[in-house]
C-alpha positions as CSV (number, residue, x, y, z in Angstrom):
1,M,-23.9,-68.0,186.0
2,R,-21.0,-67.1,183.7
3,E,-18.0,-65.1,184.8
4,Q,-17.8,-61.4,184.0
5,P,-17.1,-60.0,181.5
6,N,-19.6,-62.0,179.5
7,A,-19.2,-62.9,175.8
8,E,-20.7,-59.6,174.5
9,A,-18.4,-57.6,176.7
10,L,-15.4,-59.6,175.7
11,L,-16.2,-59.1,172.1
12,E,-16.6,-55.4,172.6
13,I,-13.3,-55.1,174.6
14,A,-11.4,-57.1,171.9
15,R,-13.0,-55.0,169.1
16,D,-12.0,-51.7,170.9
17,V,-8.4,-52.9,171.3
18,L,-8.3,-53.9,167.6
19,K,-9.6,-50.5,166.4
20,Q,-7.9,-48.2,168.9
21,D,-4.6,-49.9,169.5
22,I,-3.8,-52.1,166.6
23,L,-5.4,-50.5,163.6
24,P,-3.2,-47.3,163.8
25,L,-0.1,-49.6,163.7
26,L,-1.0,-51.5,160.6
27,P,0.1,-50.7,157.1
28,S,-2.7,-49.2,155.1
29,D,-3.1,-52.3,152.9
30,Q,-4.0,-54.4,156.1
31,R,-6.5,-51.9,157.7
32,Y,-9.4,-53.2,155.7
33,N,-8.9,-56.7,156.9
34,L,-8.8,-55.6,160.5
35,L,-12.0,-53.5,160.0
36,M,-13.7,-56.5,158.5
37,V,-12.7,-58.6,161.6
38,A,-14.0,-55.8,163.9
39,N,-17.3,-55.6,162.0
40,A,-17.7,-59.4,162.3
41,M,-17.1,-59.1,166.0
42,A,-19.8,-56.4,166.3
43,I,-22.3,-58.6,164.4
44,A,-21.5,-61.6,166.6
45,S,-22.0,-59.4,169.7
46,R,-25.4,-58.3,168.4
47,Q,-26.4,-61.9,167.7
48,C,-25.4,-62.8,171.3
49,Q,-27.6,-60.0,172.6
50,Q,-30.6,-61.3,170.5
51,G,-30.1,-65.0,171.4
52,H,-31.9,-67.7,169.4
53,E,-35.3,-66.1,169.6
54,P,-35.2,-64.4,166.2
55,E,-34.2,-67.6,164.5
56,Q,-37.0,-69.5,166.2
57,E,-39.5,-66.8,165.2
58,E,-38.3,-66.9,161.6
59,L,-38.6,-70.7,161.5
60,K,-42.1,-70.5,162.9
61,R,-43.2,-67.8,160.5
62,W,-41.8,-69.7,157.5
63,Q,-43.4,-73.0,158.6
64,Q,-46.8,-71.3,159.0
65,G,-46.5,-69.5,155.7
66,L,-45.4,-72.7,153.9
67,D,-47.7,-75.0,155.9
68,S,-44.6,-77.1,156.7
69,D,-42.8,-78.5,159.6
70,A,-39.4,-78.5,157.9
71,L,-36.3,-76.9,159.3
72,I,-35.2,-73.5,158.1
73,Q,-33.0,-74.6,155.1
74,P,-35.6,-76.8,153.5
75,C,-38.2,-74.0,154.1
76,A,-35.8,-71.6,152.3
77,V,-35.5,-74.0,149.4
78,E,-39.3,-74.5,149.2
79,M,-39.9,-70.8,149.3
80,S,-37.3,-70.2,146.5
81,Q,-39.0,-72.8,144.4
82,N,-42.4,-71.3,145.1
83,I,-41.1,-67.8,144.0
84,R,-39.6,-69.2,140.8
85,A,-42.9,-71.0,140.1
86,G,-44.8,-67.8,140.5
87,L,-46.8,-68.8,143.5
88,Y,-46.5,-65.4,145.1
89,D,-47.2,-63.3,142.0
90,S,-50.8,-62.4,143.0
91,P,-51.4,-59.5,145.3
92,D,-52.4,-62.0,148.1
93,G,-49.3,-64.0,147.4
94,R,-47.0,-60.9,147.6
95,V,-48.6,-60.1,151.0
96,Q,-48.0,-63.7,152.2
97,L,-44.4,-63.6,151.0
98,A,-43.8,-60.2,152.6
99,K,-45.2,-61.5,156.0
100,M,-42.6,-64.3,155.8
101,L,-39.6,-62.3,154.6
102,V,-39.8,-58.7,155.8
103,P,-39.3,-59.5,159.5
104,S,-36.4,-61.8,158.6
105,V,-34.7,-59.1,156.5
106,R,-35.3,-56.5,159.2
107,Q,-33.7,-58.8,161.8
108,R,-30.7,-59.4,159.6
109,V,-30.2,-55.7,159.1
110,L,-30.5,-55.1,162.8
111,E,-27.6,-57.5,163.3
112,S,-25.4,-56.6,160.4
113,N,-25.9,-52.8,160.1
114,P,-28.3,-51.4,162.7
115,K,-27.6,-47.8,161.6
116,A,-29.2,-48.5,158.3
117,L,-32.6,-48.7,160.1
């Protein structure tokens, strides 16, 4: 078992210190940079909470949709090529593409900007 606080808690503590203690001391032209760092830390924390399961589910979904056993990057390349070739232009094709992509997009938004959902 890991020591406490864990990675998520450490990121949250560091982020709070940055925003509450350091941000007010910075000149205005540097505040944006600190806010970007704080946002990156929040995303990393949410990714830690989710673990690797979303990535594994995405890969499985893409492999099934493409009838492939490739890793995620080759699947993304193949999907892009299929889109450009018009393979998903039919109503059934759009449904198939949506089944592969919508859960992935939703997961990414949950990690990067959960308030948007």
